[in-house]
KOLMARRO-458514 format. One record per residue (C-alpha): residue number from 1; x, y, z. Coordinates in Angstrom, 3 decimals, padded with zeros to 6 digits. Layout:
BEGIN
n px py pz
NUM X Y Z
...
//
This chain:
BEGIN
n px py pz
1 005.885 -015.318 011.101
2 002.246 -014.182 011.177
3 000.063 -015.292 008.266
4 -002.161 -012.874 006.344
5 -005.235 -013.638 004.282
6 -005.822 -010.693 001.964
7 -009.118 -009.792 000.268
8 -009.790 -007.023 -002.279
9 -005.987 -006.944 -002.535
10 -005.589 -004.745 -005.611
11 -001.930 -003.976 -006.205
12 -001.091 -004.932 -002.623
13 -000.453 -001.599 -000.927
14 -002.118 -002.666 002.317
15 -000.128 -005.913 002.368
16 003.129 -004.165 001.532
17 002.654 -001.871 004.523
18 002.413 -004.972 006.716
19 005.349 -006.751 005.103
20 007.702 -003.774 005.354
21 011.233 -004.352 004.102
22 011.134 -001.565 001.517
23 012.694 001.830 000.991
24 010.728 004.972 000.268
25 012.501 008.259 -000.475
26 015.409 008.362 001.997
27 013.890 006.070 004.641
28 013.982 002.296 005.013
29 010.931 000.632 006.550
30 011.854 -002.388 008.619
31 010.749 -005.870 007.676
32 007.863 -007.018 009.841
33 007.064 -010.694 010.567
34 003.979 -010.767 008.361
35 003.495 -012.790 005.198
36 000.510 -012.773 002.850
37 -000.339 -016.417 002.173
38 -003.386 -015.835 -000.043
39 -004.592 -012.789 -001.929
40 -008.035 -012.660 -003.541
41 -008.482 -010.090 -006.288
42 -010.935 -009.754 -009.176
43 -008.694 -007.624 -011.440
44 -006.301 -009.836 -013.414
45 -003.831 -007.011 -014.059
46 -003.599 -006.333 -010.334
47 -002.950 -010.051 -009.823
48 -000.192 -009.758 -012.427
49 001.302 -006.851 -010.473
50 001.467 -008.887 -007.265
51 002.918 -011.902 -009.081
52 005.536 -009.710 -010.761
53 006.746 -008.197 -007.479
54 007.902 -011.428 -005.854
55 010.530 -009.493 -003.918
56 007.659 -008.279 -001.739
57 005.210 -011.179 -002.228
58 007.592 -014.108 -002.194
59 005.220 -016.848 -001.035
60 001.855 -015.282 -001.866
61 -000.677 -017.408 -003.729
62 -002.928 -015.168 -005.814
63 -006.552 -016.118 -006.409
64 -008.287 -014.514 -009.381
65 -011.841 -014.676 -008.083
66 -015.016 -012.691 -007.498
67 -015.203 -012.670 -003.710
68 -019.009 -012.498 -003.785
69 -019.340 -015.815 -005.650
70 -019.328 -019.309 -004.129
71 -018.162 -017.991 -000.753
72 -019.036 -021.132 001.218
73 -017.214 -023.370 -001.259
74 -014.149 -021.118 -001.258
75 -014.021 -020.866 002.524
76 -014.121 -024.645 002.856
77 -010.516 -024.620 001.576
78 -009.266 -022.921 004.754
79 -009.196 -023.913 008.404
80 -010.625 -021.809 011.188
81 -007.781 -019.972 012.925
82 -005.318 -020.718 010.123
83 -004.567 -017.021 009.594
84 -003.473 -014.397 012.100
85 -004.589 -011.340 010.125
86 -007.385 -010.657 007.634
87 -006.987 -007.635 005.378
88 -009.434 -005.986 002.997
89 -010.059 -002.649 001.360
90 -013.592 -003.400 000.238
91 -014.633 -001.212 -002.726
92 -015.589 002.283 -001.703
93 -017.423 003.870 -004.638
94 -020.806 003.626 -002.925
95 -019.590 005.424 000.193
96 -017.610 008.137 -001.541
97 -018.566 011.749 -000.862
98 -018.265 012.273 -004.621
99 -021.084 009.822 -005.271
100 -024.704 009.746 -004.171
101 -023.906 008.173 -000.798
102 -026.546 005.496 -001.183
103 -024.644 003.628 001.489
104 -025.475 000.008 002.165
105 -029.249 -000.084 002.243
106 -030.102 000.192 -001.430
107 -026.940 -000.571 -003.361
108 -025.527 -004.039 -004.037
109 -021.977 -002.710 -004.239
110 -022.376 -001.200 -000.793
111 -022.887 -004.676 000.641
112 -019.463 -005.955 -000.403
113 -018.499 -005.481 003.230
114 -020.719 -008.519 003.852
115 -018.393 -010.709 001.783
116 -015.510 -009.503 003.925
117 -017.572 -010.230 007.057
118 -018.210 -013.810 005.926
119 -014.477 -014.382 005.535
120 -013.989 -012.877 008.972
121 -016.682 -015.111 010.428
122 -015.168 -018.295 009.003
123 -011.436 -017.628 009.237
124 -011.590 -016.168 012.763
125 -008.227 -014.356 012.526
126 -006.735 -012.825 015.648
127 -006.867 -009.362 014.085
128 -008.475 -007.791 011.046
129 -008.210 -004.453 009.315
130 -010.607 -003.104 006.692
131 -010.203 000.171 004.799
132 -012.730 002.482 003.190
133 -013.279 006.119 002.270
134 -014.046 008.811 004.847
135 -017.536 009.225 003.383
136 -018.565 005.940 004.970
137 -018.875 007.762 008.321
138 -021.668 009.982 007.009
139 -023.315 007.533 004.569
140 -027.015 007.040 005.307
141 -026.771 009.821 007.895
142 -024.295 007.819 009.951
143 -026.334 004.613 009.980
144 -024.154 002.665 007.501
145 -021.114 002.649 009.755
146 -023.264 001.536 012.704
147 -024.513 -001.451 010.718
148 -021.000 -002.412 009.657
149 -019.678 -002.013 013.206
150 -022.413 -004.255 014.583
151 -021.783 -006.866 011.880
152 -018.059 -007.018 012.584
153 -018.476 -007.111 016.373
154 -020.958 -010.016 016.272
155 -018.056 -012.260 015.321
156 -016.403 -011.826 018.717
157 -014.164 -008.839 018.108
158 -013.489 -005.548 019.793
159 -013.679 -003.003 016.984
160 -012.082 000.420 016.767
161 -012.688 002.878 013.955
162 -010.216 005.545 012.890
163 -010.374 008.341 010.338
164 -006.860 008.694 008.977
165 -005.214 011.402 006.929
166 -002.231 009.480 005.599
167 -000.286 012.722 005.201
168 000.006 012.657 009.005
169 001.908 009.367 008.704
170 004.510 010.254 006.088
171 002.562 009.980 002.826
172 002.905 013.083 000.589
173 -000.812 013.120 -000.095
174 -003.899 014.451 001.684
175 -005.611 011.084 001.575
176 -008.353 010.583 004.151
177 -009.544 007.048 004.760
178 -011.379 005.088 007.458
179 -009.809 002.037 009.095
180 -011.820 -000.632 010.901
181 -009.472 -002.539 013.214
182 -010.778 -005.532 015.118
183 -009.046 -007.645 017.768
184 -010.401 -010.953 019.014
185 -011.824 -010.476 022.486
186 -010.258 -013.636 023.867
187 -006.769 -012.234 023.196
188 -007.293 -009.880 026.102
189 -005.106 -007.252 024.421
190 -006.162 -003.774 023.367
191 -005.165 -002.130 020.100
192 -003.272 001.086 020.817
193 -003.532 003.665 018.045
194 -000.200 004.708 016.513
195 001.295 008.100 017.165
196 001.447 010.657 014.369
197 004.769 010.656 012.555
198 004.271 013.760 010.360
199 001.351 015.665 011.886
200 003.157 019.011 011.750
201 005.701 018.262 009.032
202 003.915 016.897 005.996
203 006.031 015.688 003.087
204 005.466 017.978 000.120
205 004.963 017.048 -003.503
206 008.331 018.521 -004.449
207 010.068 016.524 -001.723
208 008.402 013.332 -002.935
209 009.637 013.861 -006.501
210 013.276 014.486 -005.539
211 015.868 012.211 -007.167
212 013.254 010.423 -009.259
213 015.165 008.465 -011.947
214 013.804 008.742 -015.464
215 014.386 005.023 -016.007
216 012.056 003.969 -013.160
217 009.337 001.465 -014.138
218 005.981 003.030 -015.057
219 007.597 006.403 -015.854
220 005.366 006.704 -018.914
221 004.367 010.152 -020.150
222 000.808 010.550 -021.403
223 000.239 012.211 -024.747
224 -002.033 015.237 -024.516
225 -003.233 017.735 -027.108
226 -001.605 021.120 -027.675
227 -004.858 022.703 -026.520
228 -004.583 020.897 -023.179
229 -000.947 021.952 -022.827
230 -001.875 025.596 -023.413
231 -004.729 025.280 -020.916
232 -002.370 023.910 -018.263
233 000.099 026.725 -018.860
234 -002.638 029.129 -017.815
235 -003.533 027.267 -014.621
236 -001.415 028.360 -011.688
237 000.414 026.006 -009.376
238 -002.143 024.520 -006.994
239 -004.976 025.842 -009.175
240 -007.676 024.152 -011.227
241 -010.114 024.692 -014.086
242 -011.424 027.876 -012.493
243 -008.208 029.640 -013.543
244 -009.289 029.463 -017.201
245 -012.934 030.355 -016.815
246 -014.185 032.896 -019.359
247 -011.273 032.137 -021.699
248 -010.969 030.041 -024.833
249 -009.532 027.290 -022.603
250 -012.554 027.093 -020.305
251 -013.924 023.656 -019.424
252 -017.258 022.486 -018.152
253 -016.448 021.163 -014.708
254 -018.304 020.842 -011.458
255 -015.605 019.406 -009.212
256 -012.394 021.017 -008.002
257 -010.307 018.070 -009.166
258 -010.818 018.982 -012.837
259 -007.489 020.119 -014.334
260 -006.043 020.430 -010.871
261 -002.326 021.124 -010.627
262 -000.142 020.120 -007.711
263 001.519 022.655 -005.437
264 005.187 021.959 -004.838
265 005.130 023.153 -001.208
266 002.113 021.109 -000.139
267 001.185 017.430 -000.069
268 -000.711 016.241 -003.103
269 -004.470 016.178 -003.222
270 -005.954 012.676 -003.256
271 -004.913 010.560 -006.228
272 -008.022 009.065 -007.831
273 -008.234 005.790 -009.702
274 -010.169 006.733 -012.816
275 -011.912 009.498 -014.679
276 -011.911 011.185 -018.040
277 -010.316 014.354 -019.328
278 -009.014 016.708 -016.705
279 -008.841 014.156 -013.856
280 -005.368 012.729 -014.392
281 -003.540 014.986 -011.934
282 -001.054 017.546 -013.252
283 002.518 018.556 -012.496
284 003.153 021.796 -010.601
285 005.596 023.315 -013.128
286 005.410 021.207 -016.284
287 002.177 021.467 -018.321
288 001.451 017.743 -018.389
289 -000.315 014.911 -016.566
290 001.623 013.061 -013.905
291 003.368 009.843 -014.823
292 002.293 006.698 -013.052
293 005.639 006.559 -011.262
294 004.994 010.039 -009.896
295 001.578 008.844 -008.740
296 003.254 005.823 -007.156
297 005.626 008.155 -005.293
298 002.634 010.124 -004.020
299 001.110 006.824 -002.881
300 004.428 005.884 -001.171
301 005.285 002.793 -003.217
302 008.997 001.953 -003.548
303 010.565 002.806 -006.895
304 011.327 -000.826 -007.756
305 007.672 -001.840 -007.418
306 006.519 -002.357 -011.003
307 002.832 -002.197 -011.871
308 001.486 -004.302 -014.740
309 -000.999 -003.226 -017.406
310 -001.759 -000.223 -019.598
311 -001.192 003.358 -018.437
312 -004.899 003.662 -017.612
313 -004.943 000.342 -015.779
314 -001.831 001.152 -013.752
315 -003.348 004.511 -012.817
316 -006.389 002.610 -011.551
317 -004.293 000.249 -009.434
318 -002.304 003.098 -007.901
319 -005.371 005.236 -007.208
320 -007.192 002.360 -005.521
321 -004.248 001.355 -003.344
322 -003.673 001.898 000.356
323 -000.365 003.808 000.826
324 002.165 001.306 002.270
325 004.039 003.953 004.270
326 000.823 005.202 005.842
327 -000.362 001.766 006.961
328 003.037 000.662 008.293
329 002.601 002.291 011.768
330 -000.759 000.515 012.141
331 000.876 -002.788 011.187
332 003.481 -002.210 013.899
333 000.737 -001.681 016.468
334 -001.037 -004.835 015.294
335 002.254 -006.674 015.721
336 002.273 -005.405 019.323
337 -001.183 -006.956 019.812
338 -000.134 -010.310 018.377
339 003.000 -010.378 020.530
340 001.115 -009.265 023.647
341 003.176 -006.098 023.950
342 001.832 -002.815 025.293
343 003.841 -000.100 023.505
344 005.039 003.122 025.054
345 003.040 006.003 023.674
346 001.955 009.578 024.165
347 -001.878 009.510 024.177
348 -002.037 013.171 023.175
349 -000.143 012.380 019.980
350 -002.146 009.273 019.014
351 -004.789 009.260 016.329
352 -008.280 009.488 017.943
353 -010.936 006.790 017.756
354 -014.341 007.436 016.169
355 -017.433 006.884 018.310
356 -020.282 005.923 015.957
357 -023.026 006.583 018.513
358 -021.847 010.051 019.484
359 -020.577 010.731 015.939
360 -017.386 012.259 017.228
361 -013.711 011.456 017.745
362 -012.398 010.418 021.147
363 -008.772 010.990 022.110
364 -006.916 008.138 023.747
365 -006.525 008.667 027.506
//
């Protein structure tokens, strides 16, 4: 069994993808020999979610801490080389294309990657994986990702960077994220990118909602006003607030995700963690916001995974999560590294690596 130390754990989507042993829609994902020993998370409700789902986090010790505080004291509790894998989806608001893209040079939140790097430096795991938004590649005109790459590589790791659309790996959502995957140089093993599983056959929203039991946990319906219901009735499937411009149901919106309805024959747009009126995500036929269980389906969580907290809090946990199904193929490849196995693969069907100097993607040869 390979031991995981998890940082910025949230509801545990990244960890769950490594653990495996769950069913999503009509497919079972095999149990992998990974176990999260410790999980550091600042949000108490997210901690409660992990503790509640002991089926998937049987031996995980949760630590309700601010990872930026007392790092040296906290790290003194762990031995160098004690963990095989370090995980972390360090907060991404600063790097988001929706925000100002201040990047890491003038924003304290943007330097949370440094906390992750300090854990990496001390724990010296064999492999690490960090997740962030796609906007990190262009933040500070491409300089932010160079700084992060250099910081991670100083600790003796070969680093590869991938821009992933999780829809290409079986998640019914057009969710683009960046993965930093580092392997200790002294292992002498290269990380081979996984092959696409759904590049040309994305799972649609309608397919993801099939056979969804009404008694599933977190199947809570949100109360909305009659005015909102009438507005949604006038927005076509796959449409947004623009469909009601110049009507009595018009809204002041600047982004396309305002009052955006799903399209049944396409993957979902990206589920977001928070936001006010008009940002909740809306059903393709019914004039209502999505339930959190529907959001969880779009994020590829198993139906028996129960989130803890209010409707708003659960929405936040789901929106911030890494889709377990999407990360599972990467976990399998990391398992190959740890076991010293070179997998069979078709390089033309593997996800390309990002070259930060050339600012372009390179296909595996």
